N, C-alpha and C positions, 0 to 999 in steps of 0.2 A: 459631467462635462461642465467646465467653468466658462463663464462668459467674461470677456474683457471689454471694457468700454473704450470708445475711440480715444478719449482723452488720456487713458492709461497707456495706450500703444504709442502715442506721440511724445510722451514724457521721456527725456533722455535719462539714462542711468547716471546717478551721481557717484563718482569715484572719490575716495578719500585722498587728500593731498599727501604726497610723499613727504615724510619727515627726514629720512636718511637714505643715502645711497651706499651701496657696497662699493668697494674701491674700483672694481671692474666697470661698473655702471657710471661712476663719477668720471673715470678716465675717458670713457666714450663721449660723455657730454662735454667735457672740457677739451678734448682733443689732445691729451697728453698720454705718454706711456703709463701703463699700469704700475710698473716698477717705480716710476717717479713718485706717484702718489703713495705707494707703500713706504718709500724712503722718507718722504715728508711727514707721514703719519708716525713712523717709528722714531724720528728725531724731534717730534712734537712741534713741527713748523706749521702745521695746519690743524684746525680743530677736528677732533675725532673721538669716537667712543669705541671701546672694545667690548664685544659680547662673546666671551670665550675666545676663540681664535679668529673671529670675524671682526674686521675693522669697518665701522660705519662712519660716514662723513655726513654732517648735517646738510640737508637739502638747501637751507637758506644760504650756506656758504657756497655751495656748488652753483646755485642759480645766480649768485651775485658776481662770481668771478667771470671774467671774459674768456671765451673759448679761444684756444690757440689754433692758428691755421695748420692744416695737415701738411707734414713734410714728406717728401718722397726720397 
């Protein structure tokens, strides 16, 4: 049986900062359609990296861009 001190129980877990978003996640953060981000990435209008068939958008760019209001 292991014992855990009180200070270890109160320490929050540190999660690493995200470096890239997948297109679907970036679209949700920005409030734009997924297809729009795919188009912008394919036409090289936004910064992105390709990892095989996956398109990754830098978190620094996503966090810097203002979110768009949701349309109905």
